[in-house]
N, C-alpha and C positions, 0 to 999 in steps of 0.2 A: 448750688445754683439757686441762691435765695436773694430776697430783698436785702440790700446791704445795710438797712437799718436794723435787721434781726440776725441774731446768732442763736442757734438752737443748741445750747449747752446745758440743757436741763439734766437732771439725774435720770429722768425717764428716757431721754434721748440717748444718754450714754449707755443705759441698759439695753436699749434697742440695738445700738451698734454691737454690744457684746453678744446679744441674741444672734445677730447676723454673722458674726465672726465664728459662732460656735455651731452654725447649722450643719456644717460639713464635719463628718467624722470618718474614720477609717472603715466603719462598717457601712456607711451609705455612699461613699465616694470612691471610685477606683482610680481617678485620674487627678482630681483637683488638690489633694493635700498628700504630703508624704507621710512616712511611718510616724514622724514625730508631730503630725498635725499642722505642719507648715504650709503655706499657700505656695503653689509652685508656678503659677502663671501671673500674667498681668491683671491689674484690678481697676476697673472703670467706674468712676463715681462723679456725680455733680457736687461741686464744693461751694461752700459759702465763705464768708470772711475768715481768712487764716487757715482754711482747709482743716477744720477741727476734726473731721472723720479720719484724716491721715494721721493726725497726731495720735489718736487713740489706737488706730491700726498698727502703727509702727511700735507703740508702747506694748502692744501684745507680744512682740518678739517673734511673730509668725510670718513675717513678710519683709522684704527689703524695699527701701525707698525707691529703688530704680524700677520697680514693678508697678508703680502707682501712676494712674492717669486721671487728672482732674479736669473738669470743663465747668465754665461758668460764663454764661452771658444772660444777664437779666435785662429783658427789653425795657424795663422802666429805669434802669440805671446802667447802661452800657459802659459809660465811663468809669463807673465804680466797679464794675466787673473786670475791665481791663486792668485797672489799677490793682485789684485784688489778685489777679493772675500774676502780675509782675512781682507783687510782694510774695506770693506763694513760691515763685521760682526762686527767689532768695532764700526762703525758709526751708524748702525742699529742693535743693539744687539738682539732685539726681532723678526727680520725678519729671513727669511729662504733664505740662498744663497748656490748655488751649482756652482762649477767650472766644468760645464757640457755643451756639445753641446745641442742645443734646442731640436733636435729630440731625442736624447738619453734620455734627462730628461723626455720628454713626454711619451717614451716607458717604462720608468721604474717607473714613478710617480704612487704612490698609492693614492694620494688625490683624493677624490670625491667631494670636496667642493670648487673647483675653479670656480668662477663665471665669471671671466674676463681674457680673453687671449688676450695680446697685442703682436701681431706678428710684430715686428719692428726690424728685423735682418738687419744689415748694408750691407750685400751683396745681399739682395733679390730684384730680378727684374722678369719680365716674364720668363717662361720656366722652365727648370729643377729645379733649386734652389727652386723656389716657390712651384712647385708641390711636390718635395721631403719633404720639411720641413712642409708644411701644411697637407699633407697625414699623417704624423706621429703624428700630432696634433689631427686629427679627432677622433681616438679611445678614447683618453683622454677626449675630449669635449663630446663624447657620454656618457661616465661614469658619467661625472659631470652633464651633462643635465638630466640624468635618476634620479640622486639623488636630484638635486636641482629643476628642471623643466624648467630651462632657463639659458643661458649662453650668454655672449657678446664676439664675436670674432672681433678683430680690425686687419686687414691686411694692412700693409704699405709697399710699394714697390718703387724702384727707377723708376719712369715713364720715365725720360729723356733717360736712357740707352735703354729702350724698344723702344722709338720713334726712336732712332738711328738704330735700328734693324727693322724698319718698322713694329713694332707690338704695337705701343703705342696709342691705342684708349681706351676710357672708356668702350666701348662695348666688347673688346677683354679681358680686365682685368676682367670685370664682368662675361664674359662667361667662362674664366678659373676658377674662383671662384666657379661658379655654378658647373662645372664638378667635382671639387674636393670634394665639399660638397656631391655630389652623392655617394661617397665612404663610407658615414656614414651608420650605420645599423638602424638608427632611421628615420622613414618615413618623419617626418615633416622636419628634417634637409636635407634630400635627396632632397626634393621639395623646398628648399629655393630659391627664385628668387633674384637676385641681380640688382638692378636698376642702370644702368650707371649714370643716372642724380644725384645720391647721392654721387658720388665720390668727396672727398675732396683733394684739391692739395695745396702744398706749396713749397718754395725754402728755404733752409737754409742760402743761401747768393746769391748775384748778379750773381756770376759765378758758382752756384751749379746747378745740374741737378734738374728737377721737380720731387717732390715726390707725390705720389698719395695713397689715403686711402679709404677703404670700412670698415664701421663699421656696423656689423651685429648682430642683436638680434635673437638668435636661440631659 
């Protein structure tokens, strides 16, 4: 779900995706991967032009195309998003694509078998945007967790913008996530602790702001 003038295909972004793919292991997950490390459930992620995250994910050999769900609706370029979705349907005919805002998709989604929520919206930073969109994700996470028993939530934010607003510490990011998770109706999710020391950071380029990620197994 990016501005269609931009495609994040840097080495750092590729390494970030690899990090996300490798968060789950047979030692820390009892539901979400099989004995060979393959992903067992559906994977939800916002996608940009050409769905680059799905190309890298399929190349990992750990998931089937039919498990992938991609959403894209850039309010600054809705027609570009619609065109991108149609192109992605041709590129990945077995995957599911929706030209929908992330929050709208989560509110309307009837899937209960999404195991991996990759919250990587291009405009996300601390404050209202993060709160709005993660809050709309929680009820869907609850439904899937009840059905599966476990889900992975990866939240990626622009940390550099936050720092310019004097809000950019790992402790503040972790605290905001913990506050949002408390809106869950599931007790174990409500009580999830986010360790600031586990925050992953990267930059898409030398002049790019710092991005920061927490990957939570709920």
